[in-house]
PyMOL commands that place a pseudoatom at each C-alpha (Angstrom):
pseudoatom trace, name=CA, resn=MET, resi=1, chain=A, elem=C, hetatm=0, pos=[-56.327, -10.075, -24.593]
pseudoatom trace, name=CA, resn=LYS, resi=2, chain=A, elem=C, hetatm=0, pos=[-57.761, -6.948, -26.180]
pseudoatom trace, name=CA, resn=ILE, resi=3, chain=A, elem=C, hetatm=0, pos=[-57.056, -6.443, -29.892]
pseudoatom trace, name=CA, resn=THR, resi=4, chain=A, elem=C, hetatm=0, pos=[-57.916, -3.309, -31.871]
pseudoatom trace, name=CA, resn=PHE, resi=5, chain=A, elem=C, hetatm=0, pos=[-58.402, -3.798, -35.618]
pseudoatom trace, name=CA, resn=PHE, resi=6, chain=A, elem=C, hetatm=0, pos=[-57.934, -0.942, -38.076]
pseudoatom trace, name=CA, resn=GLY, resi=7, chain=A, elem=C, hetatm=0, pos=[-59.132, -0.717, -41.665]
pseudoatom trace, name=CA, resn=THR, resi=8, chain=A, elem=C, hetatm=0, pos=[-61.809, -3.370, -41.160]
pseudoatom trace, name=CA, resn=GLN, resi=9, chain=A, elem=C, hetatm=0, pos=[-64.663, -4.259, -43.475]
pseudoatom trace, name=CA, resn=PRO, resi=10, chain=A, elem=C, hetatm=0, pos=[-67.783, -6.256, -42.563]
pseudoatom trace, name=CA, resn=TYR, resi=11, chain=A, elem=C, hetatm=0, pos=[-66.308, -9.477, -43.988]
pseudoatom trace, name=CA, resn=ASP, resi=12, chain=A, elem=C, hetatm=0, pos=[-63.204, -9.003, -41.802]
pseudoatom trace, name=CA, resn=ARG, resi=13, chain=A, elem=C, hetatm=0, pos=[-65.375, -8.805, -38.695]
pseudoatom trace, name=CA, resn=GLU, resi=14, chain=A, elem=C, hetatm=0, pos=[-67.295, -11.949, -39.636]
pseudoatom trace, name=CA, resn=SER, resi=15, chain=A, elem=C, hetatm=0, pos=[-64.087, -13.915, -40.192]
pseudoatom trace, name=CA, resn=PHE, resi=16, chain=A, elem=C, hetatm=0, pos=[-62.331, -12.750, -37.049]
pseudoatom trace, name=CA, resn=ASP, resi=17, chain=A, elem=C, hetatm=0, pos=[-65.424, -13.136, -34.861]
pseudoatom trace, name=CA, resn=ARG, resi=18, chain=A, elem=C, hetatm=0, pos=[-65.895, -16.694, -36.125]
pseudoatom trace, name=CA, resn=ALA, resi=19, chain=A, elem=C, hetatm=0, pos=[-62.233, -17.554, -35.488]
pseudoatom trace, name=CA, resn=ASN, resi=20, chain=A, elem=C, hetatm=0, pos=[-62.400, -15.923, -32.049]
pseudoatom trace, name=CA, resn=GLU, resi=21, chain=A, elem=C, hetatm=0, pos=[-65.274, -18.119, -30.829]
pseudoatom trace, name=CA, resn=ARG, resi=22, chain=A, elem=C, hetatm=0, pos=[-62.800, -20.593, -29.364]
pseudoatom trace, name=CA, resn=TYR, resi=23, chain=A, elem=C, hetatm=0, pos=[-60.444, -17.970, -27.872]
pseudoatom trace, name=CA, resn=GLY, resi=24, chain=A, elem=C, hetatm=0, pos=[-62.658, -15.261, -26.398]
pseudoatom trace, name=CA, resn=PHE, resi=25, chain=A, elem=C, hetatm=0, pos=[-60.385, -12.290, -27.073]
pseudoatom trace, name=CA, resn=GLU, resi=26, chain=A, elem=C, hetatm=0, pos=[-61.903, -8.823, -26.840]
pseudoatom trace, name=CA, resn=PHE, resi=27, chain=A, elem=C, hetatm=0, pos=[-62.017, -7.224, -30.293]
pseudoatom trace, name=CA, resn=ASN, resi=28, chain=A, elem=C, hetatm=0, pos=[-62.508, -3.562, -31.116]
pseudoatom trace, name=CA, resn=TYR, resi=29, chain=A, elem=C, hetatm=0, pos=[-63.041, -2.797, -34.817]
pseudoatom trace, name=CA, resn=HIS, resi=30, chain=A, elem=C, hetatm=0, pos=[-62.434, 0.481, -36.659]
pseudoatom trace, name=CA, resn=ARG, resi=31, chain=A, elem=C, hetatm=0, pos=[-63.044, 1.165, -40.328]
pseudoatom trace, name=CA, resn=SER, resi=32, chain=A, elem=C, hetatm=0, pos=[-60.568, 4.029, -40.187]
pseudoatom trace, name=CA, resn=HIS, resi=33, chain=A, elem=C, hetatm=0, pos=[-56.959, 3.371, -41.086]
pseudoatom trace, name=CA, resn=LEU, resi=34, chain=A, elem=C, hetatm=0, pos=[-54.303, 3.573, -38.391]
pseudoatom trace, name=CA, resn=ASN, resi=35, chain=A, elem=C, hetatm=0, pos=[-52.140, 6.674, -38.566]
pseudoatom trace, name=CA, resn=GLY, resi=36, chain=A, elem=C, hetatm=0, pos=[-50.331, 9.009, -36.213]
pseudoatom trace, name=CA, resn=ASN, resi=37, chain=A, elem=C, hetatm=0, pos=[-53.506, 11.009, -35.564]
pseudoatom trace, name=CA, resn=ASN, resi=38, chain=A, elem=C, hetatm=0, pos=[-55.764, 8.185, -34.357]
pseudoatom trace, name=CA, resn=THR, resi=39, chain=A, elem=C, hetatm=0, pos=[-53.564, 5.911, -32.268]
pseudoatom trace, name=CA, resn=SER, resi=40, chain=A, elem=C, hetatm=0, pos=[-55.752, 6.805, -29.262]
pseudoatom trace, name=CA, resn=LEU, resi=41, chain=A, elem=C, hetatm=0, pos=[-58.339, 4.387, -30.717]
pseudoatom trace, name=CA, resn=ALA, resi=42, chain=A, elem=C, hetatm=0, pos=[-56.010, 1.612, -29.528]
pseudoatom trace, name=CA, resn=GLN, resi=43, chain=A, elem=C, hetatm=0, pos=[-55.964, 2.854, -25.915]
pseudoatom trace, name=CA, resn=GLY, resi=44, chain=A, elem=C, hetatm=0, pos=[-56.096, -0.153, -23.578]
pseudoatom trace, name=CA, resn=ALA, resi=45, chain=A, elem=C, hetatm=0, pos=[-55.341, -2.671, -26.352]
pseudoatom trace, name=CA, resn=ASP, resi=46, chain=A, elem=C, hetatm=0, pos=[-52.669, -5.322, -25.941]
pseudoatom trace, name=CA, resn=ALA, resi=47, chain=A, elem=C, hetatm=0, pos=[-52.310, -5.587, -29.719]
pseudoatom trace, name=CA, resn=VAL, resi=48, chain=A, elem=C, hetatm=0, pos=[-53.388, -3.879, -32.916]
pseudoatom trace, name=CA, resn=CYS, resi=49, chain=A, elem=C, hetatm=0, pos=[-54.081, -5.586, -36.204]
pseudoatom trace, name=CA, resn=ILE, resi=50, chain=A, elem=C, hetatm=0, pos=[-53.518, -3.487, -39.312]
pseudoatom trace, name=CA, resn=PHE, resi=51, chain=A, elem=C, hetatm=0, pos=[-54.132, -3.816, -43.028]
pseudoatom trace, name=CA, resn=VAL, resi=52, chain=A, elem=C, hetatm=0, pos=[-52.250, -2.577, -46.105]
pseudoatom trace, name=CA, resn=ASN, resi=53, chain=A, elem=C, hetatm=0, pos=[-53.450, 1.043, -46.071]
pseudoatom trace, name=CA, resn=ASP, resi=54, chain=A, elem=C, hetatm=0, pos=[-52.686, 1.604, -42.408]
pseudoatom trace, name=CA, resn=THR, resi=55, chain=A, elem=C, hetatm=0, pos=[-49.595, 3.578, -41.418]
pseudoatom trace, name=CA, resn=ALA, resi=56, chain=A, elem=C, hetatm=0, pos=[-47.119, 2.037, -39.015]
pseudoatom trace, name=CA, resn=ASP, resi=57, chain=A, elem=C, hetatm=0, pos=[-44.275, 4.525, -39.290]
pseudoatom trace, name=CA, resn=ALA, resi=58, chain=A, elem=C, hetatm=0, pos=[-41.855, 5.207, -36.454]
pseudoatom trace, name=CA, resn=ALA, resi=59, chain=A, elem=C, hetatm=0, pos=[-44.009, 7.947, -34.873]
pseudoatom trace, name=CA, resn=THR, resi=60, chain=A, elem=C, hetatm=0, pos=[-47.126, 5.764, -34.935]
pseudoatom trace, name=CA, resn=ILE, resi=61, chain=A, elem=C, hetatm=0, pos=[-45.262, 2.803, -33.444]
pseudoatom trace, name=CA, resn=ARG, resi=62, chain=A, elem=C, hetatm=0, pos=[-43.800, 5.007, -30.684]
pseudoatom trace, name=CA, resn=SER, resi=63, chain=A, elem=C, hetatm=0, pos=[-47.296, 6.278, -29.875]
pseudoatom trace, name=CA, resn=LEU, resi=64, chain=A, elem=C, hetatm=0, pos=[-48.663, 2.717, -29.671]
pseudoatom trace, name=CA, resn=ALA, resi=65, chain=A, elem=C, hetatm=0, pos=[-45.723, 1.613, -27.522]
pseudoatom trace, name=CA, resn=ALA, resi=66, chain=A, elem=C, hetatm=0, pos=[-46.346, 4.522, -25.149]
pseudoatom trace, name=CA, resn=MET, resi=67, chain=A, elem=C, hetatm=0, pos=[-49.878, 3.120, -24.664]
pseudoatom trace, name=CA, resn=ASP, resi=68, chain=A, elem=C, hetatm=0, pos=[-48.333, -0.282, -23.871]
pseudoatom trace, name=CA, resn=VAL, resi=69, chain=A, elem=C, hetatm=0, pos=[-49.465, -1.942, -27.125]
pseudoatom trace, name=CA, resn=LYS, resi=70, chain=A, elem=C, hetatm=0, pos=[-47.200, -4.991, -27.297]
pseudoatom trace, name=CA, resn=LEU, resi=71, chain=A, elem=C, hetatm=0, pos=[-47.925, -6.355, -30.769]
pseudoatom trace, name=CA, resn=ILE, resi=72, chain=A, elem=C, hetatm=0, pos=[-48.681, -5.011, -34.236]
pseudoatom trace, name=CA, resn=ALA, resi=73, chain=A, elem=C, hetatm=0, pos=[-50.115, -7.828, -36.343]
pseudoatom trace, name=CA, resn=LEU, resi=74, chain=A, elem=C, hetatm=0, pos=[-50.360, -7.523, -40.129]
pseudoatom trace, name=CA, resn=ARG, resi=75, chain=A, elem=C, hetatm=0, pos=[-53.310, -9.057, -41.965]
pseudoatom trace, name=CA, resn=CYS, resi=76, chain=A, elem=C, hetatm=0, pos=[-51.617, -8.834, -45.327]
pseudoatom trace, name=CA, resn=ALA, resi=77, chain=A, elem=C, hetatm=0, pos=[-48.062, -8.294, -46.497]
pseudoatom trace, name=CA, resn=GLY, resi=78, chain=A, elem=C, hetatm=0, pos=[-49.490, -5.791, -48.954]
pseudoatom trace, name=CA, resn=PHE, resi=79, chain=A, elem=C, hetatm=0, pos=[-48.706, -5.228, -52.567]
pseudoatom trace, name=CA, resn=ASN, resi=80, chain=A, elem=C, hetatm=0, pos=[-47.284, -1.828, -51.655]
pseudoatom trace, name=CA, resn=ASN, resi=81, chain=A, elem=C, hetatm=0, pos=[-44.192, -3.682, -50.443]
pseudoatom trace, name=CA, resn=VAL, resi=82, chain=A, elem=C, hetatm=0, pos=[-43.718, -5.486, -53.747]
pseudoatom trace, name=CA, resn=ASP, resi=83, chain=A, elem=C, hetatm=0, pos=[-41.128, -3.959, -56.030]
pseudoatom trace, name=CA, resn=LEU, resi=84, chain=A, elem=C, hetatm=0, pos=[-43.013, -4.173, -59.327]
pseudoatom trace, name=CA, resn=LYS, resi=85, chain=A, elem=C, hetatm=0, pos=[-39.905, -3.196, -61.318]
pseudoatom trace, name=CA, resn=ALA, resi=86, chain=A, elem=C, hetatm=0, pos=[-37.991, -6.102, -59.783]
pseudoatom trace, name=CA, resn=ALA, resi=87, chain=A, elem=C, hetatm=0, pos=[-40.967, -8.391, -60.436]
pseudoatom trace, name=CA, resn=ALA, resi=88, chain=A, elem=C, hetatm=0, pos=[-41.013, -7.323, -64.091]
pseudoatom trace, name=CA, resn=LYS, resi=89, chain=A, elem=C, hetatm=0, pos=[-37.284, -7.972, -64.399]
pseudoatom trace, name=CA, resn=ILE, resi=90, chain=A, elem=C, hetatm=0, pos=[-37.479, -11.363, -62.682]
pseudoatom trace, name=CA, resn=SER, resi=91, chain=A, elem=C, hetatm=0, pos=[-40.416, -12.395, -64.870]
pseudoatom trace, name=CA, resn=ALA, resi=92, chain=A, elem=C, hetatm=0, pos=[-38.699, -11.098, -68.033]
pseudoatom trace, name=CA, resn=ASN, resi=93, chain=A, elem=C, hetatm=0, pos=[-41.521, -8.645, -68.747]
pseudoatom trace, name=CA, resn=LYS, resi=94, chain=A, elem=C, hetatm=0, pos=[-41.480, -4.939, -69.540]
pseudoatom trace, name=CA, resn=LYS, resi=95, chain=A, elem=C, hetatm=0, pos=[-43.966, -4.268, -66.749]
pseudoatom trace, name=CA, resn=ALA, resi=96, chain=A, elem=C, hetatm=0, pos=[-45.574, -6.033, -63.797]
pseudoatom trace, name=CA, resn=ASP, resi=97, chain=A, elem=C, hetatm=0, pos=[-48.814, -4.872, -62.222]
pseudoatom trace, name=CA, resn=LEU, resi=98, chain=A, elem=C, hetatm=0, pos=[-51.840, -6.078, -60.302]
pseudoatom trace, name=CA, resn=ILE, resi=99, chain=A, elem=C, hetatm=0, pos=[-54.803, -7.463, -62.190]
pseudoatom trace, name=CA, resn=PRO, resi=100, chain=A, elem=C, hetatm=0, pos=[-57.376, -4.658, -62.432]
pseudoatom trace, name=CA, resn=MET, resi=101, chain=A, elem=C, hetatm=0, pos=[-60.277, -5.245, -60.033]
pseudoatom trace, name=CA, resn=LYS, resi=102, chain=A, elem=C, hetatm=0, pos=[-62.903, -5.496, -62.799]
pseudoatom trace, name=CA, resn=GLU, resi=103, chain=A, elem=C, hetatm=0, pos=[-60.858, -8.252, -64.471]
pseudoatom trace, name=CA, resn=LEU, resi=104, chain=A, elem=C, hetatm=0, pos=[-60.072, -10.244, -61.322]
pseudoatom trace, name=CA, resn=LEU, resi=105, chain=A, elem=C, hetatm=0, pos=[-63.074, -12.599, -61.344]
pseudoatom trace, name=CA, resn=PRO, resi=106, chain=A, elem=C, hetatm=0, pos=[-63.118, -13.326, -65.103]
pseudoatom trace, name=CA, resn=VAL, resi=107, chain=A, elem=C, hetatm=0, pos=[-59.338, -13.829, -65.263]
pseudoatom trace, name=CA, resn=THR, resi=108, chain=A, elem=C, hetatm=0, pos=[-58.694, -15.770, -62.039]
pseudoatom trace, name=CA, resn=GLY, resi=109, chain=A, elem=C, hetatm=0, pos=[-62.068, -17.121, -60.976]
pseudoatom trace, name=CA, resn=TYR, resi=110, chain=A, elem=C, hetatm=0, pos=[-61.664, -15.381, -57.608]
pseudoatom trace, name=CA, resn=ILE, resi=111, chain=A, elem=C, hetatm=0, pos=[-63.288, -12.339, -56.019]
pseudoatom trace, name=CA, resn=ARG, resi=112, chain=A, elem=C, hetatm=0, pos=[-61.420, -9.572, -54.229]
pseudoatom trace, name=CA, resn=GLY, resi=113, chain=A, elem=C, hetatm=0, pos=[-60.147, -10.845, -50.904]
pseudoatom trace, name=CA, resn=GLY, resi=114, chain=A, elem=C, hetatm=0, pos=[-60.149, -14.451, -52.059]
pseudoatom trace, name=CA, resn=CYS, resi=115, chain=A, elem=C, hetatm=0, pos=[-57.468, -14.540, -54.742]
pseudoatom trace, name=CA, resn=SER, resi=116, chain=A, elem=C, hetatm=0, pos=[-55.028, -17.414, -54.376]
pseudoatom trace, name=CA, resn=PRO, resi=117, chain=A, elem=C, hetatm=0, pos=[-52.196, -18.905, -56.440]
pseudoatom trace, name=CA, resn=VAL, resi=118, chain=A, elem=C, hetatm=0, pos=[-53.884, -22.280, -55.930]
pseudoatom trace, name=CA, resn=GLY, resi=119, chain=A, elem=C, hetatm=0, pos=[-56.773, -23.215, -58.216]
pseudoatom trace, name=CA, resn=MET, resi=120, chain=A, elem=C, hetatm=0, pos=[-56.898, -20.276, -60.621]
pseudoatom trace, name=CA, resn=LYS, resi=121, chain=A, elem=C, hetatm=0, pos=[-58.825, -20.755, -63.862]
pseudoatom trace, name=CA, resn=LYS, resi=122, chain=A, elem=C, hetatm=0, pos=[-55.554, -20.338, -65.766]
pseudoatom trace, name=CA, resn=ARG, resi=123, chain=A, elem=C, hetatm=0, pos=[-52.076, -21.055, -64.489]
pseudoatom trace, name=CA, resn=PHE, resi=124, chain=A, elem=C, hetatm=0, pos=[-50.175, -17.814, -63.970]
pseudoatom trace, name=CA, resn=PRO, resi=125, chain=A, elem=C, hetatm=0, pos=[-46.508, -17.406, -63.125]
pseudoatom trace, name=CA, resn=THR, resi=126, chain=A, elem=C, hetatm=0, pos=[-46.192, -17.169, -59.347]
pseudoatom trace, name=CA, resn=TYR, resi=127, chain=A, elem=C, hetatm=0, pos=[-43.310, -15.486, -57.537]
pseudoatom trace, name=CA, resn=ILE, resi=128, chain=A, elem=C, hetatm=0, pos=[-42.650, -15.990, -53.846]
pseudoatom trace, name=CA, resn=HIS, resi=129, chain=A, elem=C, hetatm=0, pos=[-40.246, -13.929, -51.799]
pseudoatom trace, name=CA, resn=SER, resi=130, chain=A, elem=C, hetatm=0, pos=[-37.175, -15.837, -50.702]
pseudoatom trace, name=CA, resn=SER, resi=131, chain=A, elem=C, hetatm=0, pos=[-37.913, -15.197, -47.014]
pseudoatom trace, name=CA, resn=ALA, resi=132, chain=A, elem=C, hetatm=0, pos=[-40.907, -17.575, -47.219]
pseudoatom trace, name=CA, resn=GLY, resi=133, chain=A, elem=C, hetatm=0, pos=[-38.460, -20.480, -47.004]
pseudoatom trace, name=CA, resn=GLU, resi=134, chain=A, elem=C, hetatm=0, pos=[-37.350, -19.293, -43.563]
pseudoatom trace, name=CA, resn=HIS, resi=135, chain=A, elem=C, hetatm=0, pos=[-40.694, -20.394, -42.112]
pseudoatom trace, name=CA, resn=PRO, resi=136, chain=A, elem=C, hetatm=0, pos=[-41.972, -23.929, -41.586]
pseudoatom trace, name=CA, resn=PHE, resi=137, chain=A, elem=C, hetatm=0, pos=[-45.418, -22.796, -42.749]
pseudoatom trace, name=CA, resn=ILE, resi=138, chain=A, elem=C, hetatm=0, pos=[-46.972, -19.758, -44.398]
pseudoatom trace, name=CA, resn=TYR, resi=139, chain=A, elem=C, hetatm=0, pos=[-50.612, -18.783, -44.804]
pseudoatom trace, name=CA, resn=ILE, resi=140, chain=A, elem=C, hetatm=0, pos=[-52.145, -17.975, -48.157]
pseudoatom trace, name=CA, resn=SER, resi=141, chain=A, elem=C, hetatm=0, pos=[-55.679, -17.317, -49.280]
pseudoatom trace, name=CA, resn=ALA, resi=142, chain=A, elem=C, hetatm=0, pos=[-57.662, -20.516, -49.717]
pseudoatom trace, name=CA, resn=GLY, resi=143, chain=A, elem=C, hetatm=0, pos=[-59.746, -18.847, -52.421]
pseudoatom trace, name=CA, resn=VAL, resi=144, chain=A, elem=C, hetatm=0, pos=[-62.561, -17.556, -50.208]
pseudoatom trace, name=CA, resn=ARG, resi=145, chain=A, elem=C, hetatm=0, pos=[-62.619, -14.356, -48.166]
pseudoatom trace, name=CA, resn=GLY, resi=146, chain=A, elem=C, hetatm=0, pos=[-61.592, -15.096, -44.627]
pseudoatom trace, name=CA, resn=LEU, resi=147, chain=A, elem=C, hetatm=0, pos=[-60.376, -18.634, -45.303]
pseudoatom trace, name=CA, resn=GLN, resi=148, chain=A, elem=C, hetatm=0, pos=[-56.634, -19.264, -45.126]
pseudoatom trace, name=CA, resn=LEU, resi=149, chain=A, elem=C, hetatm=0, pos=[-54.523, -22.246, -46.095]
pseudoatom trace, name=CA, resn=LYS, resi=150, chain=A, elem=C, hetatm=0, pos=[-51.535, -23.209, -43.932]
pseudoatom trace, name=CA, resn=ILE, resi=151, chain=A, elem=C, hetatm=0, pos=[-48.864, -24.725, -46.160]
pseudoatom trace, name=CA, resn=ALA, resi=152, chain=A, elem=C, hetatm=0, pos=[-45.135, -25.434, -46.122]
pseudoatom trace, name=CA, resn=PRO, resi=153, chain=A, elem=C, hetatm=0, pos=[-43.448, -22.998, -48.536]
pseudoatom trace, name=CA, resn=ALA, resi=154, chain=A, elem=C, hetatm=0, pos=[-41.704, -25.831, -50.406]
pseudoatom trace, name=CA, resn=GLU, resi=155, chain=A, elem=C, hetatm=0, pos=[-45.055, -27.554, -50.999]
pseudoatom trace, name=CA, resn=LEU, resi=156, chain=A, elem=C, hetatm=0, pos=[-46.637, -24.358, -52.347]
pseudoatom trace, name=CA, resn=ILE, resi=157, chain=A, elem=C, hetatm=0, pos=[-43.637, -23.651, -54.569]
pseudoatom trace, name=CA, resn=ALA, resi=158, chain=A, elem=C, hetatm=0, pos=[-43.744, -27.169, -56.002]
pseudoatom trace, name=CA, resn=PHE, resi=159, chain=A, elem=C, hetatm=0, pos=[-47.537, -27.231, -56.424]
pseudoatom trace, name=CA, resn=VAL, resi=160, chain=A, elem=C, hetatm=0, pos=[-47.865, -23.926, -58.295]
pseudoatom trace, name=CA, resn=GLY, resi=161, chain=A, elem=C, hetatm=0, pos=[-44.423, -24.061, -59.961]
pseudoatom trace, name=CA, resn=ALA, resi=162, chain=A, elem=C, hetatm=0, pos=[-43.432, -20.807, -58.273]
pseudoatom trace, name=CA, resn=THR, resi=163, chain=A, elem=C, hetatm=0, pos=[-40.178, -18.961, -58.720]
pseudoatom trace, name=CA, resn=VAL, resi=164, chain=A, elem=C, hetatm=0, pos=[-38.429, -17.869, -55.532]
pseudoatom trace, name=CA, resn=ALA, resi=165, chain=A, elem=C, hetatm=0, pos=[-36.971, -14.374, -55.827]
pseudoatom trace, name=CA, resn=GLU, resi=166, chain=A, elem=C, hetatm=0, pos=[-36.228, -11.074, -54.107]
pseudoatom trace, name=CA, resn=ILE, resi=167, chain=A, elem=C, hetatm=0, pos=[-39.400, -9.171, -54.941]
pseudoatom trace, name=CA, resn=SER, resi=168, chain=A, elem=C, hetatm=0, pos=[-39.871, -6.833, -51.992]
pseudoatom trace, name=CA, resn=ARG, resi=169, chain=A, elem=C, hetatm=0, pos=[-38.709, -3.252, -51.825]
pseudoatom trace, name=CA, resn=GLU, resi=170, chain=A, elem=C, hetatm=0, pos=[-36.692, -4.209, -48.767]
pseudoatom trace, name=CA, resn=GLY, resi=171, chain=A, elem=C, hetatm=0, pos=[-34.805, -6.933, -50.626]
for i in range(1, 171): cmd.bond("trace and resi %d" % i, "trace and resi %d" % (i + 1))
show_as sticks, trace
zoom trace
């Protein structure tokens, strides 16, 4: 299987290459973000793997489908899909926002790409979209870039005391 990755950083390559040692897929990495103007970079790929700043609108998906790309895999749900107004309302706050990058390590104990609701320096309220319960397992950051934790949603919710809510823009 040939997989084309968009929006990749060096640490992404290291993680995926290490995980691929037992599978032997053919990977093609691009730092550029997928959009309607560069779908040709996926020519010959069976799948593409995109990140939060990539564009997978209808035109881009049609272009990939025309090249016989059969799968678009997402590496991250992306905060851009989180309705911060709904999150503020659910959490009974005036505003909800991401922790500024410069404050991430001192506040959470994690670096960018390794933030996890499990094991933070201080316990923060955690909100999980209701659709998580539709899956037997979900994957969350294990606190280190490239390392994921497979966990049953109910176990995660109980462990971190999470609130289940509709927090995506899609509902």
